[in-house]
N, C-alpha and C positions, 0 to 999 in steps of 0.2 A: 299858573304853574303850581303843582303840588310841591310842597316843601317836604322832603324826606329827611329822616334823622337816622344816622348810623350810630352804632355803639358796639363795644366789644374788642376794640383794638388793644394793642399792648406790646410788650416785649416778651419774646419766647425764644428758647434755644432751638437750634436746628433739630428737626425730628419731632418737635412738639406740635401742639394743636391749639387753634383758636377758633371761636365761633363769633362771627359778626352778625349783628341784627340790624334790620331796617324797618322803620315804622313810618306811617304817614298820618301825623296828627291832624284830625279834622277832615280827613279824606278817606276814601275807600281804596285801599291798596289793590283790591281785586279789579279795579278799573284799568290796571296797568300790567303789562309784562314787566318784570323786575330783573335788572341786570346788575352785576357787580363789575366795576372797573377799578383799575389801579394805575397810579402814576408816580414816577420818580422824577426828581428834578432833571430838566433837560431832555426829557423824553415825552412822547405823546401818550395820552391816556389810552390804556389798553383794556379792552373788554375781556373778562376772564370767564364769566358764566352768566347764563340767563335762564329764567323760568317763565313760562307763559302764564297768563292771568289765572287760568284754572289749575295750574300746576301739572298739566298733562304732558308738557314738552320741556326738555332742558337742553342746553347747549353749553359746551365748554371749549375753551382754547386748549390746544394740544398740551401746553406746558403744565396744565393743572389737572388733566384727566387722570382719574384714579386716585387723586389726592384731595380734591375739593368737591364738596357736594352742596348744591343750591337747593333750597326748599322754601316752602311758604305755608303759612297757616292763615287763610283768609278770615277765618272766624275770629282770630286774634289780631288781624290787620298787620301781620308781620311777615317778613321774609328773612331768611338766614343764609349764611355762607359758612359751612363747616370746613375748616382748612386743617388737614392732617399732614403729617410728614413734611412740615414746613422747611423750606430751604432759605439760605441767606438771600438768594435772588428773588424771593417773594417779598422782600422788604419794600414797602411803598405806602402811600396814602391810598386807602380803599374807599371807594364811593359806591353807593347804591343809586340806581337811576330807574326811572319809569318811562315806559313807552305806551302811549294810549292806544296803540293798535292792538294791544293785548297779546301780540305774538312776538317771538324772538326771530324776526326776519334777518337781522344782521347785528353783529356785536360791534357796531361802529357808534361812536358817541353821538353823531349827528341824528341818529334815529330816536334818541331819548331826550325828552323835553323837561323832565323833572329830576332834580338832583339833590343829594344831601351835601353836607358840608365836609364830609370825609372823616376818616378815622385812621390813625397811624398804626401800621403793623411793622414791627421791627423784629427780624430773626437774626439772632447772633450765632456765629459759627463756633 
């Protein structure tokens, strides 16, 4: 399993923005569709966005549409999640994950076999 590494989390006020990044040291990230998940204590991990391996297809959960943008730069072996107009309910640990099918078939955790360690995003009201 590829080990992914997230960065870019932090504390931001409501209405602010953060950009999360995901890399795959020693691997080729373009072998994977990349999704972003988030999890709060006591709740299931929720898929919020996905981008196919070539970047040609993206998918978002309804609660982040129009606010979050997923992108990737395969030449730099990175994927990103730009989060605008953040809300307190966006507070969670955010994970990037890879699906070797290269497509965003489903934003369910079971479809992804490579995960990062997570980065905390906290949005204050």
